[in-house]
N, C-alpha and C positions, 0 to 999 in steps of 0.2 A: 895747347891750343884749346880755346873755348868753343864749344859747339853752339851753333845757332840753328834753331828749327825754322828753316825758311818757309815751310808749309804753314806752320803755326803763325808766323809773322803775317803772312798774307791771308790767313783765315780760310784756307782751302784744304781739301783732303789730299793725301799723297798721290792718289791716282787722278787728280784734277786734270782736265784737258787744257790745252794751250789757251783756248778762248776763256775758260774760267779763270785761269791765272792772270790773263791780261785784264779782264774785267775787275778782278779783285785789286790788282795793282792800281788801276786808274782811280778806283773809288778811294783807296787809302791815300794815294798820292795827292789827290785834291784835298783830302781832309787834313793831312799833316804838312802840306807844303809851307815852308817858312813865311811865304808872303801872305798866307791867309789863315794859318792855324793860330788859335789862341791857347793851345795846350803848351804848358811850360816845357814839356818834353817833345814837342812837335817836331823840332828839327832832328832830334835823335831818332825818333820813330820814322821820320821821312827817309833818313839814311838807311835804316834797317829795311824798310819796305823796298827802296830802290835796289839795295844790295841783293835782297831775296829775288826780286824780279830779274835782275841782270843774270843771275845764275840759272833760275828755273826756266827762263824763256829760251835758253840755248840748249838744244837737245844733248849736245856732247857734255856740257858742264852739268846739266841736270842728271844725266846718267852717272857721271862721276860722283856727284853729291849723294845720289841714292846709294851708291856702292859703299859709302862711308858707314851705312847703317843708321839706326835711330838711337839717339842719345837724349839725355835730359838737357834742356836749354841751360847754357852756362857751365855744363859739365866739362872737365878737362878730359881730352882724349888725344890720341896720337894715331894718325893713319899708318897703315903698314908701310915699311920702308920702300917697297916697289910700287906703291899705290899710284903715283902720278906718271910713271914712265910711259904707259901706253897712250897718254894724252898730250905728249909734248910739253909737259909741265917742267921737266928738268929736275935737277936736284935741289931740294929745299932743306933749310935748317928749320924744322918745325917749331923750334923753341921760340923763334923771334918773328913768327908770321901769324897773322890771324886768318880766319876763314875767308874773309873777303879778298885778301891779298892772294890767297891760294887759288881761288877761282879766277881772279883777274889775270893770272898767268896763262889761262887757256886761250891762246890766240891773241893775247894782248888786247882784248876787246874793251876793257874798262877804261874810261876816260876820267881821270881824277879831276875834281874841281869843276867839271863841266855842268852847266845847267841842263836839267832834264826837261824836254818839252812836255808840257801838260795840256791836253786837249781842253777846250772850253766846255762849259756846262751846257747840256741840252735843256731846253725849256719846252714845256707842253701846256697847251691851253685849249679850252673849249671855244669853238668859233660858231656861235648861233647865227644862222642865216635863214632867209625865207626860201620857199620853193622857187619863187621868181628869180632870186639871186642865183640859184643853181641852174636855172634855165638860161639866163643871159650872161652869167659871170658877174663878179663884183669886186670892188676894192673896199677893204675895211680897216679900221684902226683898232689895235688891241692894246689895252693898258695892262702892263705886267709890273710886278714888283720883283726886281732882280737884285742879286747880291753884288756889292761893289766894295772895293777896298779904298779907304780914305788915306789922306797924307800921313797919318800916324800908323798906318798898317792895320787898322781895325776894319772888320767886315761889317757892313750894314746893308739894309735893303733900300733901294731907291726906285721910284716909279719910272717906267720907261714906256714910251709909245712906239709900237711897231705898225708899219703899214704892210698889209698883206694882200696880194692879188689872188682872189679865188676864181679858178677857171670854171667856165660853164661845163656842166655835165658831172659835177661832184655829186656824191650820194650821201644820204644820211648815215652817219657812223663811219664815214671814210676818214682816214688819217693822212694828212698831207705833210710833207717834209719841206721846210724852207732851209736849204743848205746854207750854213754859215751865218744864220740869223740868231744864233744862240749866244752864250757867253763867250767872251774873248779868251782865246788860248794864251798860255803863258810860256815864256822862253821859246817862242817860235812854234808852239803847238797850234794845231788848227782850231779855228773857232767852232763852237758847238752849233747844233741845229735847233730850229724852232719847229715843233710839231703842232699842227692844228687838228683837233678832233672836230669834224664837221657835225653839227647838230641842227636839224631842221626845226624851225619854230612851228607850232601848230598852225594849220591853215583852215580857213572857214569852209573851203570847198574841197581841196585835194588831200589825198593821203598817198604817201610815196612808199614804194617797195622796190628798192634798187632804182632802175631807170624807168619803171612803170609807175603810172599814176592811176588813182581810183577816185571816183566821185559817186555820190548817190544821185540817181536820176528819178525825180518824182513824176509819176504818170497818173492821169485820171483813169478811172475804170474803163471808160469808153475808148480812150487812146490805147490802153493795153489790150482791150478786146478786139477793136476794129483795126488797129494799126495806125501809125501816124508818122509825120515827119516833124521833128522838134529841133530847136536850137540847143546846142550843148556848148558850154564855155570850155575853151582850151587856153593854154598859156600863150598861144600865138593868135588868139581871136576865136570868136564863135564859129561853129560849123553846124551843118544840118545833118541830123542822124535819122535814118529810117528805122522805125520801130515796127517789127513784124506783128501781124495780127496774132492774138492769143498769147501775148507775152505775159509771163507771171512775175511776181515779186521775187527778187534775188537773181534774176537772169543777168548775165554779164554781156553787155554789148561792147564790142571792141572797135576802137578807132585807132588803126595802125599808124605808128609814127608820130603820135600826138603826145608822147610822154616827154621825159627829159632827154636831152641830147647825150650821146655817148662820146667820150673823148676819142678822137680819131675819126670815126664816122658812124653814122646810124643814129637812131633814136629809139627810145622805149615806146610803149603803147599806152593809150588811155583807155581805161575800162569804166563804162557807165553801169552802175549796179541799179537795176530797176527797183523802185519803191512805189507801190500803188497806193494812192491817197484818195480819200473821199472828202467832200466838202464838210467842214466842221459845223457849219450852220446852213444846211440846205434850204433853198427857197421852197415855197409851197409848190411851185411848178415842178421843181426837181424831186420833191417828195412824191408827187403824183407819178412822175415818170419812173422813178425807182420802184414804186409799188406795182405799176403796170408790168415792169420787167420781171419782178418777183413772181407775179401771177402767171406770166406767159412762159417763163423759163423752166426747163426741167433739169437744169444743171445743179448737181449736188457737189459742192466743194469738199464735203466730208465723206464721200463714198468710200474712200480707201480706209478710213478709220472704222467704218461699219464692217467692212469685209475682213479686216484684220483683227478686230477687237475680240472675236471669239476664239482665236487660235491659242 
């Protein structure tokens, strides 16, 4: 009997988990399937991959295979005479049986000649949207280049347009799954999925952090000093915001529930970050008033620097 190293065929370690074995099989099965492979030995490799997976996915058969020990691939070997008795394999003439037939006897699970279902390929694409799209939800068209097999059995890539519904409340960096919108499965296998990586386009006003939004709120020196009521834009329309007297640059003023909606219920918040600005070209009257204020005020904005500078 010729030994086949099933772990080496799948490219996994001998202590690989069931999930690692399954992932390795799916990857190689897609690569070497006779319907898509251009490898001259693709069909032979596909059979070896399928044979290895059929054995290693079955805990009983895998344990029996591991008990054979490790040999060089292609090396002639003979299992012990009583090796298969504990597994219901019966009596074998090992001279006329190969390794795949040996493990096919464990419960009669192997179906000869049956087409193996192959899951369709998953597609992944970046979906750029605006913050307004995330606020209201949107529908978009995605242009992808996907693999396809022509009438001669050759694989090439063709353009394909997908329509995707983006629900309101998505966040920047979120990954959405559109089940069954990927590549077509083969031999009855399930269709793959389409994954959308949400990416917010830069916005002239808002910055997003999860479901919260931020904007810079310019205030004049007198609005910041005396307090004011100002209009602030939100995605649902402008609102009036009360600015308390003595507000400094960098202060965050919160507008609850004015951020992005959360799927299910609730909304994020909108934070207005105060930025105090002065006239770039003050009038003569404004210059006079600023000078009068400077002469009358005893306020020292750098007092903390003077106190801490000598420490």
